[in-house]
TIMARKE-435041 format. One record per residue (C-alpha): residue number from 1; residue in one letter; x, y, z. Coordinates in steps of 0.2 Angstrom, whole numbers, plus 5000, padded with zeros to 4 digits. Example, Ala and Ser with C-alpha at 12.3 -4.5 7.8 and 13.67 -1.06 7.14 Angstrom:
<recs>
+-----+------+------+------+------+
: pos : code :    x :    y :    z :
+-----+------+------+------+------+
:   1 :    A : 5062 : 4978 : 5039 :
:   2 :    S : 5068 : 4995 : 5036 :
+-----+------+------+------+------+
</recs>
This chain:
<recs>
+-----+------+------+------+------+
: pos : code :    x :    y :    z :
+-----+------+------+------+------+
:   1 :    M : 5140 : 5746 : 5292 :
:   2 :    D : 5125 : 5738 : 5283 :
:   3 :    A : 5130 : 5721 : 5273 :
:   4 :    L : 5123 : 5729 : 5258 :
:   5 :    T : 5136 : 5745 : 5257 :
:   6 :    L : 5147 : 5736 : 5260 :
:   7 :    T : 5143 : 5722 : 5247 :
:   8 :    L : 5142 : 5736 : 5233 :
:   9 :    A : 5159 : 5746 : 5239 :
:  10 :    G : 5166 : 5725 : 5236 :
:  11 :    I : 5158 : 5726 : 5220 :
:  12 :    A : 5166 : 5740 : 5214 :
:  13 :    N : 5182 : 5736 : 5218 :
:  14 :    G : 5179 : 5716 : 5212 :
:  15 :    S : 5175 : 5728 : 5192 :
:  16 :    L : 5190 : 5734 : 5192 :
:  17 :    Y : 5201 : 5719 : 5198 :
:  18 :    G : 5190 : 5711 : 5184 :
:  19 :    L : 5197 : 5722 : 5175 :
:  20 :    V : 5212 : 5719 : 5176 :
:  21 :    A : 5208 : 5698 : 5177 :
:  22 :    L : 5202 : 5699 : 5159 :
:  23 :    G : 5218 : 5706 : 5154 :
:  24 :    L : 5228 : 5692 : 5160 :
:  25 :    V : 5219 : 5681 : 5156 :
:  26 :    L : 5220 : 5686 : 5138 :
:  27 :    I : 5235 : 5686 : 5134 :
:  28 :    Y : 5239 : 5670 : 5145 :
:  29 :    K : 5226 : 5662 : 5135 :
:  30 :    T : 5236 : 5667 : 5117 :
:  31 :    Q : 5252 : 5667 : 5121 :
:  32 :    D : 5252 : 5658 : 5139 :
:  33 :    V : 5262 : 5671 : 5151 :
:  34 :    V : 5258 : 5679 : 5164 :
:  35 :    N : 5256 : 5697 : 5159 :
:  36 :    F : 5267 : 5704 : 5176 :
:  37 :    A : 5269 : 5725 : 5169 :
:  38 :    H : 5249 : 5723 : 5167 :
:  39 :    G : 5249 : 5733 : 5185 :
:  40 :    E : 5260 : 5748 : 5175 :
:  41 :    V : 5248 : 5746 : 5159 :
:  42 :    L : 5234 : 5752 : 5172 :
:  43 :    M : 5246 : 5765 : 5180 :
:  44 :    F : 5248 : 5772 : 5161 :
:  45 :    G : 5231 : 5770 : 5160 :
:  46 :    A : 5229 : 5783 : 5174 :
:  47 :    F : 5242 : 5794 : 5170 :
:  48 :    A : 5236 : 5797 : 5152 :
:  49 :    G : 5218 : 5799 : 5159 :
:  50 :    Y : 5226 : 5813 : 5172 :
:  51 :    A : 5236 : 5820 : 5159 :
:  52 :    A : 5221 : 5824 : 5148 :
:  53 :    Y : 5208 : 5827 : 5159 :
:  54 :    R : 5221 : 5837 : 5172 :
:  55 :    I : 5232 : 5845 : 5162 :
:  56 :    A : 5225 : 5846 : 5142 :
:  57 :    G : 5208 : 5852 : 5153 :
:  58 :    L : 5197 : 5837 : 5142 :
:  59 :    D : 5181 : 5830 : 5148 :
:  60 :    Y : 5181 : 5813 : 5158 :
:  61 :    A : 5173 : 5805 : 5143 :
:  62 :    T : 5186 : 5809 : 5131 :
:  63 :    S : 5202 : 5807 : 5143 :
:  64 :    F : 5195 : 5791 : 5146 :
:  65 :    L : 5194 : 5787 : 5127 :
:  66 :    I : 5212 : 5793 : 5123 :
:  67 :    A : 5218 : 5782 : 5140 :
:  68 :    I : 5211 : 5767 : 5131 :
:  69 :    V : 5218 : 5770 : 5115 :
:  70 :    F : 5234 : 5775 : 5122 :
:  71 :    C : 5235 : 5761 : 5132 :
:  72 :    G : 5228 : 5749 : 5117 :
:  73 :    V : 5242 : 5755 : 5107 :
:  74 :    L : 5254 : 5752 : 5119 :
:  75 :    G : 5251 : 5734 : 5121 :
:  76 :    A : 5251 : 5731 : 5100 :
:  77 :    V : 5267 : 5741 : 5099 :
:  78 :    T : 5274 : 5729 : 5115 :
:  79 :    E : 5270 : 5713 : 5107 :
:  80 :    R : 5276 : 5718 : 5092 :
:  81 :    L : 5292 : 5724 : 5098 :
:  82 :    F : 5296 : 5710 : 5112 :
:  83 :    F : 5284 : 5695 : 5110 :
:  84 :    R : 5286 : 5692 : 5091 :
:  85 :    R : 5300 : 5684 : 5090 :
:  86 :    L : 5300 : 5674 : 5107 :
:  87 :    A : 5281 : 5670 : 5105 :
:  88 :    H : 5291 : 5653 : 5106 :
:  89 :    H : 5301 : 5653 : 5122 :
:  90 :    H : 5297 : 5644 : 5135 :
:  91 :    H : 5284 : 5654 : 5144 :
:  92 :    I : 5296 : 5655 : 5160 :
:  93 :    T : 5307 : 5667 : 5146 :
:  94 :    L : 5291 : 5675 : 5143 :
:  95 :    A : 5284 : 5679 : 5159 :
:  96 :    M : 5304 : 5687 : 5165 :
:  97 :    V : 5303 : 5699 : 5150 :
:  98 :    T : 5287 : 5706 : 5158 :
:  99 :    V : 5295 : 5706 : 5174 :
: 100 :    G : 5309 : 5717 : 5166 :
: 101 :    L : 5296 : 5727 : 5156 :
: 102 :    S : 5287 : 5730 : 5173 :
: 103 :    F : 5301 : 5739 : 5182 :
: 104 :    A : 5306 : 5747 : 5163 :
: 105 :    F : 5289 : 5759 : 5163 :
: 106 :    K : 5290 : 5762 : 5180 :
: 107 :    G : 5306 : 5771 : 5177 :
: 108 :    I : 5298 : 5779 : 5160 :
: 109 :    A : 5282 : 5784 : 5170 :
: 110 :    R : 5294 : 5794 : 5185 :
: 111 :    V : 5302 : 5802 : 5171 :
: 112 :    P : 5287 : 5815 : 5169 :
: 113 :    F : 5280 : 5812 : 5185 :
: 114 :    G : 5293 : 5807 : 5197 :
: 115 :    A : 5290 : 5802 : 5214 :
: 116 :    D : 5278 : 5812 : 5219 :
: 117 :    L : 5259 : 5807 : 5223 :
: 118 :    Y : 5245 : 5816 : 5212 :
: 119 :    T : 5225 : 5817 : 5211 :
: 120 :    F : 5213 : 5815 : 5200 :
: 121 :    P : 5197 : 5825 : 5204 :
: 122 :    P : 5182 : 5816 : 5206 :
: 123 :    L : 5170 : 5813 : 5190 :
: 124 :    F : 5156 : 5824 : 5207 :
: 125 :    P : 5162 : 5832 : 5217 :
: 126 :    D : 5145 : 5840 : 5225 :
: 127 :    A : 5135 : 5823 : 5222 :
: 128 :    K : 5127 : 5816 : 5237 :
: 129 :    P : 5128 : 5798 : 5241 :
: 130 :    I : 5113 : 5788 : 5236 :
: 131 :    Q : 5105 : 5777 : 5248 :
: 132 :    I : 5096 : 5761 : 5239 :
: 133 :    G : 5085 : 5754 : 5253 :
: 134 :    S : 5097 : 5750 : 5269 :
: 135 :    A : 5111 : 5754 : 5258 :
: 136 :    I : 5122 : 5771 : 5253 :
: 137 :    V : 5132 : 5771 : 5237 :
: 138 :    T : 5140 : 5786 : 5230 :
: 139 :    L : 5140 : 5791 : 5213 :
: 140 :    Q : 5156 : 5786 : 5208 :
: 141 :    N : 5153 : 5768 : 5211 :
: 142 :    L : 5139 : 5766 : 5204 :
: 143 :    V : 5148 : 5775 : 5188 :
: 144 :    T : 5163 : 5760 : 5188 :
: 145 :    I : 5152 : 5746 : 5190 :
: 146 :    G : 5141 : 5752 : 5176 :
: 147 :    V : 5156 : 5755 : 5163 :
: 148 :    A : 5164 : 5741 : 5171 :
: 149 :    V : 5149 : 5730 : 5166 :
: 150 :    A : 5149 : 5738 : 5150 :
: 151 :    L : 5165 : 5735 : 5144 :
: 152 :    T : 5165 : 5716 : 5149 :
: 153 :    A : 5147 : 5713 : 5140 :
: 154 :    L : 5155 : 5723 : 5122 :
: 155 :    L : 5170 : 5710 : 5123 :
: 156 :    F : 5160 : 5697 : 5122 :
: 157 :    M : 5153 : 5703 : 5112 :
: 158 :    F : 5165 : 5705 : 5101 :
: 159 :    F : 5170 : 5690 : 5101 :
: 160 :    K : 5156 : 5681 : 5097 :
: 161 :    A : 5152 : 5693 : 5086 :
: 162 :    T : 5165 : 5696 : 5073 :
: 163 :    T : 5177 : 5688 : 5064 :
: 164 :    L : 5193 : 5695 : 5073 :
: 165 :    G : 5182 : 5690 : 5091 :
: 166 :    K : 5182 : 5669 : 5080 :
: 167 :    Q : 5198 : 5671 : 5076 :
: 168 :    M : 5205 : 5677 : 5091 :
: 169 :    R : 5194 : 5662 : 5101 :
: 170 :    A : 5201 : 5651 : 5086 :
: 171 :    T : 5220 : 5654 : 5090 :
: 172 :    Q : 5218 : 5651 : 5109 :
: 173 :    Q : 5207 : 5635 : 5108 :
: 174 :    N : 5223 : 5628 : 5096 :
: 175 :    L : 5236 : 5640 : 5089 :
: 176 :    L : 5242 : 5627 : 5076 :
: 177 :    G : 5225 : 5625 : 5068 :
: 178 :    A : 5223 : 5644 : 5068 :
: 179 :    R : 5237 : 5643 : 5056 :
: 180 :    F : 5232 : 5631 : 5046 :
: 181 :    V : 5216 : 5638 : 5042 :
: 182 :    G : 5223 : 5653 : 5037 :
: 183 :    I : 5222 : 5664 : 5050 :
: 184 :    N : 5234 : 5676 : 5054 :
: 185 :    T : 5241 : 5674 : 5071 :
: 186 :    G : 5254 : 5688 : 5071 :
: 187 :    R : 5239 : 5700 : 5070 :
: 188 :    V : 5230 : 5690 : 5080 :
: 189 :    F : 5247 : 5693 : 5096 :
: 190 :    S : 5244 : 5710 : 5091 :
: 191 :    L : 5224 : 5713 : 5092 :
: 192 :    T : 5224 : 5702 : 5112 :
: 193 :    W : 5238 : 5713 : 5119 :
: 194 :    A : 5230 : 5728 : 5110 :
: 195 :    L : 5213 : 5724 : 5118 :
: 196 :    A : 5222 : 5717 : 5138 :
: 197 :    C : 5228 : 5732 : 5140 :
: 198 :    A : 5213 : 5745 : 5135 :
: 199 :    I : 5205 : 5738 : 5146 :
: 200 :    G : 5220 : 5739 : 5159 :
: 201 :    G : 5218 : 5757 : 5153 :
: 202 :    A : 5201 : 5759 : 5157 :
: 203 :    A : 5203 : 5754 : 5174 :
: 204 :    G : 5217 : 5765 : 5179 :
: 205 :    V : 5205 : 5779 : 5174 :
: 206 :    L : 5190 : 5772 : 5183 :
: 207 :    L : 5202 : 5767 : 5196 :
: 208 :    G : 5209 : 5786 : 5195 :
: 209 :    P : 5197 : 5798 : 5206 :
: 210 :    S : 5196 : 5785 : 5218 :
: 211 :    S : 5215 : 5784 : 5222 :
: 212 :    L : 5232 : 5794 : 5224 :
: 213 :    L : 5241 : 5792 : 5205 :
: 214 :    Y : 5260 : 5786 : 5206 :
: 215 :    P : 5272 : 5776 : 5196 :
: 216 :    D : 5271 : 5759 : 5210 :
: 217 :    M : 5252 : 5761 : 5208 :
: 218 :    G : 5248 : 5745 : 5198 :
: 219 :    S : 5255 : 5732 : 5209 :
: 220 :    N : 5241 : 5731 : 5218 :
: 221 :    F : 5230 : 5730 : 5206 :
: 222 :    L : 5241 : 5717 : 5197 :
: 223 :    L : 5242 : 5705 : 5213 :
: 224 :    K : 5222 : 5706 : 5215 :
: 225 :    G : 5218 : 5705 : 5194 :
: 226 :    F : 5230 : 5689 : 5197 :
: 227 :    A : 5221 : 5685 : 5214 :
: 228 :    A : 5204 : 5684 : 5203 :
: 229 :    A : 5211 : 5674 : 5188 :
: 230 :    V : 5219 : 5662 : 5199 :
: 231 :    L : 5203 : 5660 : 5211 :
: 232 :    G : 5192 : 5660 : 5194 :
: 233 :    G : 5202 : 5648 : 5184 :
: 234 :    F : 5215 : 5654 : 5174 :
: 235 :    E : 5210 : 5650 : 5157 :
: 236 :    S : 5192 : 5656 : 5160 :
: 237 :    V : 5185 : 5673 : 5155 :
: 238 :    P : 5168 : 5671 : 5165 :
: 239 :    G : 5179 : 5664 : 5179 :
: 240 :    A : 5191 : 5678 : 5182 :
: 241 :    I : 5176 : 5688 : 5184 :
: 242 :    V : 5168 : 5682 : 5197 :
: 243 :    G : 5181 : 5677 : 5206 :
: 244 :    A : 5186 : 5697 : 5204 :
: 245 :    L : 5168 : 5701 : 5211 :
: 246 :    L : 5171 : 5688 : 5225 :
: 247 :    I : 5187 : 5696 : 5233 :
: 248 :    G : 5180 : 5715 : 5231 :
: 249 :    V : 5167 : 5707 : 5241 :
: 250 :    I : 5176 : 5698 : 5255 :
: 251 :    E : 5188 : 5711 : 5258 :
: 252 :    K : 5174 : 5726 : 5260 :
: 253 :    L : 5166 : 5713 : 5272 :
: 254 :    V : 5179 : 5706 : 5279 :
: 255 :    G : 5186 : 5726 : 5280 :
: 256 :    G : 5169 : 5728 : 5290 :
: 257 :    Y : 5164 : 5716 : 5302 :
: 258 :    V : 5183 : 5709 : 5308 :
: 259 :    S : 5197 : 5724 : 5303 :
: 260 :    T : 5204 : 5732 : 5293 :
: 261 :    A : 5220 : 5724 : 5296 :
: 262 :    F : 5215 : 5710 : 5288 :
: 263 :    E : 5206 : 5718 : 5275 :
: 264 :    H : 5220 : 5715 : 5261 :
: 265 :    I : 5225 : 5697 : 5266 :
: 266 :    S : 5209 : 5689 : 5268 :
: 267 :    A : 5202 : 5685 : 5246 :
: 268 :    Y : 5221 : 5675 : 5247 :
: 269 :    C : 5217 : 5667 : 5261 :
: 270 :    V : 5200 : 5662 : 5256 :
: 271 :    I : 5211 : 5657 : 5237 :
: 272 :    I : 5221 : 5646 : 5248 :
: 273 :    V : 5207 : 5638 : 5254 :
: 274 :    V : 5198 : 5636 : 5235 :
: 275 :    L : 5218 : 5631 : 5229 :
: 276 :    F : 5219 : 5616 : 5240 :
: 277 :    V : 5199 : 5608 : 5236 :
: 278 :    R : 5200 : 5616 : 5218 :
: 279 :    P : 5220 : 5617 : 5212 :
: 280 :    Y : 5211 : 5623 : 5195 :
: 281 :    G : 5202 : 5637 : 5202 :
: 282 :    L : 5183 : 5639 : 5202 :
: 283 :    F : 5179 : 5640 : 5185 :
: 284 :    G : 5195 : 5632 : 5177 :
: 285 :    V : 5193 : 5613 : 5170 :
: 286 :    R : 5202 : 5600 : 5177 :
: 287 :    P : 5219 : 5596 : 5166 :
: 288 :    I : 5217 : 5577 : 5156 :
: 289 :    H : 5236 : 5568 : 5156 :
: 290 :    R : 5235 : 5554 : 5144 :
: 291 :    V : 5247 : 5538 : 5145 :
+-----+------+------+------+------+
</recs>
C-alpha cells in the first residue's frame, strides 16, 4: 500500500489519540493525576452523539455539539463531586478514584445500552475516496483531521487570549501562587475537567462512524492517549499532540509494511526505546532536584 495513504490514515487516527492525550495532560498539569476514566468519557461522547443522531434524528453537527456539552458538564460535575474535597490527597489516591469511576461509568452505560454493539451511520455513505497525488484518503478521515486541528487551535487560542485561559495556565504552573493572587482555583479545576472531558467527547463522536460502539470501547483509546502523552512528555501539550501523531503513523506503517498483527503493539515498542533515551518524553523537561 502507498506510504502516503498509510501516513494520512495514521494522521487521522493520531488526531483522535491527540484529543484523548490533550484531555489527560490538561488534568494532569492541573491536579497531578492521570484520569483513568477518560476512556469512558470518550465512550459517553460516542453514545451521546449516537443517541442524538440515530435516536433523536438530529443532524451530525448538532449531535457533535450535544456530545461536547454533555461530556463537558459530566467533567465539571465529576470534579465537583469526587475531586474537590480530595484535591490535597496523594496523587495515587486520586488515581484510584479515577479507576473506580472508570468501572462505574461502564456500568452506567450498560443500563440503557447493555452489552450490545452499535454502529454509528457513516457521515458520507455515498462519498468516494479522494485521491491526493498517489494517496487515497476518505472524506471521513479528512473531516476527522480538520476538526481535530480546529479544536486544538481553539484550545491554544483560549489559553493565550482569554482571562480564564491565563488563570488556568497560572494554576498549572504554581497552584499556591495562583491562590495568593486571588485566582479561584476551584473554578479553574472545574473548568479544566470540563474542557478535558469536552475534548474527549468530541473524540468519541469523531470516532463513531469508523468504530463499533460499546461500553468498553474507551479502554483502547485511553491506552493510546496515555502512550502519546508519555511519548511526548506528560507535562507538554504540544508534546501530547506530536506523540499522538507519531503513534498513529507508526501503527499504520507497521501494519501496512510488516504485519497487522504488530500494528497495535508497534507504538509501545517505540515508546520503550524512547523512554530509555529520554525518560521524561520527547518534549518533557528533565526534572531538577536541589540538594
